[in-house]
N, C-alpha and C positions, 0 to 999 in steps of 0.2 A: 659554785659552778666549776671552779678548778678542781675541787675534790671529786666531783662527779666525773669529770673528764679523766682524772687519774684512775679512778675506780674502774671506769669503762675500759680504759687501756689495759689495766691489769687483768680484767676478766677476759678480754680479747686475746691477750698473750697466753693466758692459761688455756683457753680453748684451743688455740693453735698448737700449743705444746702437746696437749692431750690427743688431738687429732693426729699429729705427726707420730707420736708414739704408738697410737692405735694402728696407723697405717703400717709402721714397721713390724709390729706384732702380727698383723694380718699377712704381710708378705712372708714373714718367717713361718707362719702356719701353713700357707699354701705350698711353701718350699720345704716342708718338714722332711720328706724322704731324702732330699739331697743334703739338708743341713744337719741331719742326725750325727754323722761322724764329727762334725765341728762342735756340736753341742756336747758330745762326749769329751772332746778335747778340752773345751772350756771347763767342764766339770772336773776333769782330771787336773787341769791347771789350778783350779780353785783348791783342790785337796792337796796338791803337791807343793804349791808355792810357799806355804809356811815352812816346809822343810828346806826349800831353797834359801829363803832368807836367813833361817837359823844357821845353816851350813855356811852361808856367805859371811856371817859375822865372825865365825870361829876359824875360818881358813887363814892360814899364814901365807905370805908375810903381810904385815900391815902396810907396807910401803906400796904394794901393788894397787893399781886402779880398781875401782869398783866394778867396771865392766869386765875386766879380766877375771875377777873372783866370781862374778855372776856366771860367766861361761863355765868355769870349772865346777861350780855348785850345781848348775843345771845338768851338766854331763854326768856327774856322780849320781844325782837323784834319778835321772832318767835310766841310767844303766842298772842301778839297784832295783828300781821299779820294774824294769823289763825282765830282769832275772827272776824276781819273785813271781811275776805274772806267768812266766814260762814254767817255773817249777810248779805253780798251782795248777796250771792247765794240764801239765803232764800227770799230776796226781789225780785230778778229776778224770782225765782220759783213762788212766789205769783202772779207776773204779768203774767207769762205764764199760770198758772192755771186759773186765772181770765179770761184771754182772751180766753183760750180754752173752758172753761165752757160757756162763752157767745156765742162763735162761735157754739158750739154744740146745745145750746138752740135755737139759731136763724137759725140753718141749714134748718129746714123745710121752713121757710120764704124765705131764699135765693134760695132754690131749686125750690120753686113755681115760684119765679120771673124769675129764669133762664129758667124754662120750658116754661113759658108764652112767654119769649123773643124768645126762639127757635121756638115755634109754630108760632109766628108772622113772623119770618124770613121764615119759611117753607111756610106759606101762600103767602108771597111776591114772593118766588121762584116759587111756583106752578102757579102763575098768569103771570110770566114774562119769564119762560123758558119752554122748550118742555117737554112732559111727559117722554120721554126717559131719559132726564137729571135728572128729579125728581126720577125716578126709580133707577138710578145709585147712586144718593146721599143716598137714603134710604138703598140700598144694602151695601154701604160703611159703613154706621152707624151700620148696623146689623153685618157686619164682624168685626167691631172694638171692639165689646164686648169681644169675645174670645181672641183677641190679647191683650187687656188690662188686662184680667184675667191672661193670661200666663205671661205677663210682671211682674205683681205683685207677682205671684208665684215664678218666677225666681229671683226676687229681694229679696224676703224673704229667699229663699233657699241659695242664694249667700251670704246674710248677715250672716246667721248662719254658713256657711262654712268659713267665714273670722275669726270667733271668735277664733278657735284654733291657727291660725297664729298670732293673735294679743295678745296672752297671754304674751309673753315677754314684750311687751309695757305696758300691764296692770300691770304686776308685777313691772315694772320700776316705774310707777306712785305710786304704793303702797309703794315702798321704797323711794320715792322722799322726804318726810319730813326728814327722817334720813340723806339722802345724803345732803340736804340743810344745816342741822345743822352742819355736819362735815366740809362742805366747808366753812361756816362762821367761824367756830372755827379755821381752819388752812389756812385761805385765803392767807396770805403772804408766807406760806411755799412752795406753789406749784411752784413758780418761782425758789426757791433754788433746789427743786427736779429736775426741768427741766435742770438746769445748771449742775447738777451732772451726767446726763446721757451721755453727749457728752464731748469730749476733750475741753480744754480751748479755743482754737482758733475757733473751730466750735461752741461752746456754746456761744461765744461772738456774732457771726452773727445770730445764731438761736434765742438768746434772743432778739436781736434788731428787727428781723423780727416779732417775736411773739408780741413784744411791738407795732410795727406798726399795725399789724392786730388787736390787742386789742384796740388800739386807734381808728381805723376806725370803728370797731364794736361798740365801745362806742358812737361814733358820730352817727352811723346809728340808734342805739337804742334810743338815745336822739331825733333824727329827727323823728322817728316813734311815740315816745311818745308825742312829740309836736303836730304832725299832728292829732293823735288820740284824744288828749285833745281838740284841736280846733274843730274837727268834733263833738265830743260828747257834748261839751258845746253849740255849735250852734244848734244842733238838740234838746237838752234838753230845751234850752230857747225858741226856736220856738214852740215846742210842748206844753210847759207850757203856752205860750201866747195864743195858740189856745184853751187851756183848756183840753188837753188830760190827762187822768189818767195814772199813771206810766210813766210820761215823762222822769224821770231819768233813768228808766230801758231801755227805748227805746234809749235814748242817749248813754247808756253804750253799747248797741248792735251796734250802729253806730260806736262807738269808737273802739270796739274790731275788727270789720270787716274791719276797715280802714287799718290794716296791711296786708290784703289779696290783692295782686295786681289785678288790672283790674276789677275783679268780686266782690270785697268786697263791694263797694257801692250798687251794685245791690242786693246782698244778704241781706244787712241791710234794703234796701228799701222794699224788698218783705216781710221781717218779720214785719217791722213796719206798713206797709199798711195792712197786714193781721190782726195784733192786732187792728188797727184802725177800720177795717171792723167789728171786733167782739165787740169792746167797744163803738165806736162812729162813725158809718158809715156815718153820715151826714157831718163829718169833713174830708172826704177822700181827697177832692180837696185841702183844706188848708194844710193838712199834706204833700201832694205831693209837693206843692209849697215850703214848709219849707225844705223838703229833697233836692229838686232841688237847692234852694238858698244856702243851706249849702254846697252842692257838688261843686257849682261854686266858692264859696268863698275859699274852701279848695284847689281847683285846682289853683286858682289865687295866693294863699299864698304859695303853695307847692314849686314853683320855687324859691321864695325868701328864704325860710327856707333851701331848698336843696342847694342853692348856698352858704349859710353860712357854712353848715356842709360838703358839698362835692363840692368844687370849680372846677367842671368839666364842660366842654362845653356841652350844651344841646344835641348836635349831638352825642357826645361821650356817654352820658347817655343813649340815645335811642339805640345805638349800643350795649352797655353793657347789657341792659335789654333784648334785642332781642336774643343775644347770650346766656345769662343766661337761658332764657326761653327755647331755643332749647336744651341746654345741660341738664338742671335739672328741666324743667317744672316750677311750681310755686315756688318751693324752689330755683331754679336757678334765677328766677326773683327777689326774695327777697334778695338773697345774691349777686346779680350782682354788686351793688354799693360798698359795703364794700370790696368785693374781688378785684374789679377793682381798687379801691383806694389803697388797700394794694399792688397790683402789681406795681402801679405807685410809691408808697412810697419805695418799695424795689429797684426799678430801680434807684431812686434818691440816695438812701443810698449807693448802690454799686458804682454808678458813683462818688459820693463824696469820697468814700474810695479809688477808683482807682486814682482820682486826687491827693488826699493827699499822697498816696504812690509814685506816679510819682514825685510830688514836693519834697518829702523827698529824693528820689533817686538822683534827680538832685542836691540837696543841698550837698549831701555827695559825 
């Protein structure tokens, strides 16, 4: 009877812990637009903290307190990261400005070629179809003008209307550098703060579940970094061989968009092909081949890398990503693997705890 009471209490505590974590995740989900800058800060802290600890160990002198060395290490890492980020943004900006300028300068040439092609098509249409069909096509083109103008006007007005609602997110990104510094300074303390919120028995399970989630998110981040690095490296090398200017910038675009599920490769391909059209239009076909080859290689390697970091059956992965997309759109697709792996880890943890309690009860 006592063992049944202990088992019931264990199950009840597990249910409360899971419900509490689910509530926190739900609150984070509905507050996502406001929390995005802080999630970015946590991600940056996760990536930069190993550098801080390594620098902290080698900083002289040994007699100084750990807190003082942590401050110096955080300042050095933050300054170096900021300088590299600024240099990279300037490089990307130079590539965008150069491509935009070339595209604007060559716009009349492109427009003339496009109009000539349209006139050629219209001539073919007039000789092969009936006059009524030609009149219908011309009327559709005429009606498309006001529709396009209204779409552009609505897009501009809608974009302006979004600005007030985006102010919390903008303010969050303004405070992001200070948030990042504080997180790096007090990285180890947050686990202690978390333990002090709950009673001892609940904190034990909550800490374990949080550790499982952190481990899976770390695996997912490493997985995405590896895939982005592969994509960016392949695109950069391919474009460099083709002789494209700003090949590194285009490779960076391909790497960054790799984290966007499904449409990421198409976004990077559109941007890179547009820059190629502006800078070196005669290389369009070769650039397209490079992008296609890089995409196929990444798709072939993705399964191997994913199996190492997320040893889940491919069918389960497809179900998780489909359900995640249904629940949370693109953010759901992105979080499907780490959340699914966390749920599986939680199940195994409570299963092992239950078996251990049952074995202990049988022995006593």
